[in-house]
Structures are given as structure tokens and as C-alpha cells.
KEMIDO-181646 format. One record per residue (C-alpha): x, y negated, z. Coordinates in steps of 0.5 Angstrom, whole numbers, plus 500, padded with zeros to 3 digits. Example, Ala and Ser with C-alpha at 12.3 -4.5 7.8 and 13.67 -1.06 7.14 Angstrom:
! residues 2
525509516 527502514 
//
This chain:
! residues 403
775157075 771163071 765164075 760170074 753169077 749176078 741175078 735178076 732171074 735165070 733160065 728159062 724163068 720158072 721161079 724157084 730162085 732161077 731154077 736153083 741158080 740155073 741148077 748150080 750154074 749148069 753143075 759148075 759148067 759140067 765140072 769144067 768151070 767157065 760160068 757167065 751169068 748177068 741177068 734181066 732181059 725179062 721174066 720175073 712174072 711177066 713183062 710182055 716177053 723179052 729174052 734174047 740178049 745173049 744165050 749159051 745154054 748147057 755151057 753157060 754164057 747168059 748175058 741179059 741186061 736191059 731194065 724197065 718193064 712197068 710190072 708189079 701193079 704197084 710198089 712204085 712200079 717195082 721200085 722203078 724196075 729194080 732201080 733200072 736193073 740195078 743201073 744196068 748191072 752196075 754199069 756192066 760190072 764197072 767194065 769187068 776187068 780186074 781179076 777177070 773173074 775168080 769168083 762173083 756169086 750173088 743173092 738177095 733178090 732184088 734186095 740191093 743186088 749183092 751190095 752192088 756185087 760186094 762194091 764191085 768185088 772190092 774194086 775188081 779184087 774178086 771174092 764175093 759169095 753171098 747166097 742168102 734167100 731172104 732178108 730185107 728190111 726184115 720181111 718188109 717190116 714183118 708184114 707191115 710195109 715198112 716201119 722198123 725205125 724208119 729212115 729207109 729201114 735203117 738204110 736197108 739195115 746198114 747196106 745189109 750189114 755192109 754186104 754181110 760183113 764184106 762177103 768172102 762167104 755166106 750161104 745160109 739156108 737153115 739154122 735160124 737164118 744162120 743164127 740171125 746172120 751171125 747176129 748181124 755181124 757174120 762170123 760163124 766160119 764165114 757161114 755155110 748152112 746149106 738148104 736148097 734142093 728139089 728141082 724136079 728132074 723126074 717123078 710121076 709114075 703111075 696111079 693117082 688118077 692116071 696123072 696127066 695134069 690131074 686129067 687135063 684139069 679135071 680134078 677127078 677123084 677129088 682130094 687135091 690140096 695144092 699151093 704151088 709157087 710164088 704168091 708172095 707177101 711172105 706167104 699169108 694165104 688167109 688160113 688156107 682160104 678160110 679152110 676152103 670156105 668152110 669146106 665149100 659144101 663138100 665136093 670131095 675137096 679141091 683147092 688148087 693154086 698154081 703160080 703168080 705173085 702179088 697175093 694171086 689177086 687175093 685168091 682171085 678176089 676171095 674166090 669171086 666174093 665167096 662164089 667158091 667153086 672149090 678153088 682153081 687157079 693155074 699159072 706157073 708150070 714149066 719145069 719139064 711138067 712140074 713133076 706132073 703138076 706137083 704129083 697131081 696133088 694129094 696134100 701140098 701146102 707150105 706157108 711161112 709168115 709169122 715173124 719171118 723165121 730166120 729171114 726167109 726159107 720155106 723151100 716149097 717143102 723139098 719138092 712136095 717131099 721129093 714127089 712123095 706127098 704129105 705136107 700141110 704146114 701153116 706157120 710159126 710153131 718153131 721153124 725149119 719146117 717144124 724141125 723137119 716134120 718133128 721127124 715125120 708122122 702124119 703131116 699136118 701143122 697149124 698156126 695162122 688163124 687156126 682154120 677150123 682146126 686145119 679143116 678137122 685135120 684135113 678131114 682126118 687125113 682124108 679119112 685114112 686109107 690110101 695106103 696110110 696116105 701113101 705111106 706118109 708120102 713115102 716116108 717124106 720122100 725117104 727123108 728128102 733123099 737122105 737130107 736134101 738130095 740135089 747132087 749132094 747139096 749142089 756139091 756142097 754149094 760148089 765147095 763153099 764158093 770154090 775155095 
//
């Protein structure tokens, strides 16, 4: 089959969506399908580097389209960048021949991309498959960027409903998202519930102190509590930062924030205002080093904002589990993460605002022996291999879109 993937981010970008789409595309190519990707000419995070216009990588043809590069300094800048990308990809898709592709696959990032994909799929008589990573306007409403009954929120909802109802199939990431999509008009038979997978190609093998990332950045023997990934609006960091403040006098603990995004400056400002030396900030890590960066942590943080269950998916949990680490979850008491942690002992779970309780639980975990902590990580990995094995989930994805 000939498959077209439309996305703003793709290889070699390091954000989660890019890595999962790239994994799927390369697997499709390995299976003998012809895969073409329309993507942006710029990385998601930095706009000072431009990718090549065309590239063949692992059998996949990548065509990168022009867009503006105003960056994330303001909402207006982001809207401009989204708009120019929409224009470029819509114009490019208009020149696709009828039935030139057997399948078009799109996601929810940026928000209107799959709406464009659905419109084109109808014009070109091609099935469109909708991989739902997060949902708008629900997320914007949940963290106060948009009023629920505003004109723009109603417009977003109408566009979203049209995309949902017009897709040949929908891939949802968890049971909460599936239920919500059904409430938005999707048929149960239309939805495939398939979580995403860990994106590590290997794991750090060796003693904790021999980890090269830990050595490079001088973590020493401190207990490293790590948040790794996009610092997005859907990831409220206040509870974690308050815990760092309460533990500032204890040199045993180190809070490491890896990645970028709109909330990265919140971490920087909090660290500066409170003169905290127990917080380290590092940039996104290349995929070939992610097993070392994640493996350097003793406790991995997964965050889900209040009011966001069913609208987005906390996929950081998979990499942390696969790398054999305990999980610290901050978020609603009922969610996909708590579904998982209910089956696993020893991990930490708190609600937003419970930073004093969080500190107590961190100290309790730290006071366990290394054998106990390692056992928690081992059980997490066993669960991840059983339920979230990359090859199994990628095959399920392929079966959902290759009808």
C-alpha cells in the first residue's frame, strides 16, 4: 500500500509525537509499504535550524514544507506558525492525485491538521485515519486559555466533531479517551484503543553510579527525581517545584528537568527566585542517548493536569517503566496512570497541591534499600513488556490503518 502521513513533526525531531510517528512509518516501510511523509521544515522546539527539503530515511520519503519561524514567545506567534504550516500542507495536498495514496494518516498536532486531512481525503477519495494524541478545545479550556462557550471554542468543537465523524478509523490512546471520543460522535467500531510505546532502542546496563549521563552532569550519589519531556501547559509543574523547595536543604535529593516547552521558563524562574541549587535544567536529549538520560534517574515524574483525563495521554510513563524505574505520578486520582499503578506496588501517586505529602513519600521511598527500589523498577518493566511492548503495539497500529 501507499501511505501518506501528515504531521508537523517527524524524524529527526526528538519530541514524543515525532518519535512515535517515525517508529510507525519505519515499521510500515519494513513491511513493504510505500510511505511518504509531509512535515515541517523546522524542528518543534527550535526554529534556528532548517531541515533539508527532501530526505529518504529507512525507506521513508520525507517532504518538508515551508512555514514561518516566529517561535513560541507568544500565542500570536504560535498561531502564525501553525497558520503558515496549514497553508503549505493544504496547498501541497491539493495537488495529490485522486487515489494516489491508499491511506492518509494524521494526528491532533497541530489542532486543525487532521481537519485538513479529512477534507482532502474526501476530495481525493482516500480513507483518512485519525491518531488522537490530544484534543482541542478541551485542553485549552481546562487550563484557562479559552472560555468554554466562546465563539472560538464552539468553532474548534464543530471542526473536531466533523474530523471525528468523517475519519475512516480513529486510534485512541486509553479507555478514557475512547469514551470521550464516543461522546463526541465516534462509533465504537470506529475506535481502536492502542496506547503508545516506549521509544528506547536500548537500556543502560551497569551499576547506577556508572551511568555516563549521571557522570557527565555530576549527579553524584544524589537521589535524582527527573521530569523528562515537553514542558507543556498540560503538565502543571507547581507541585513538583514546591517539593523541590521543601527539600532544598537536603543535599541527598536532586530535581532534574530535561526538555523544553512553554513551561520551561516557569522552572527557570522558580529556581532563580528561590535560589535553588537542587534543580538542574537540561535540553531535549537525542534519541540515541535517551536510555542513558532516563536511566540516570532514580524516580521518574509523570504529570497529568486536573480536568484533562480523556483529552490527553501521559505517555511519559512507558519510557520510565521500560527503563526499570519507579514512577512518581502527580494528577487526578482516576486516570490511565492510576489504572496502571493500581497493579504495581511501591510507586508514588499524589494529587496536585499535595506537595507536603509528596515530600514525605519521596523520603519514604529513599529510605528503602536499593534492593527494594530496584524491585519496584523491575516489576514496572515486567508490566511494560507485557502490556506496552513496542513491536506488539506498532503491529496493532498497522492493523488499524491497513484495512
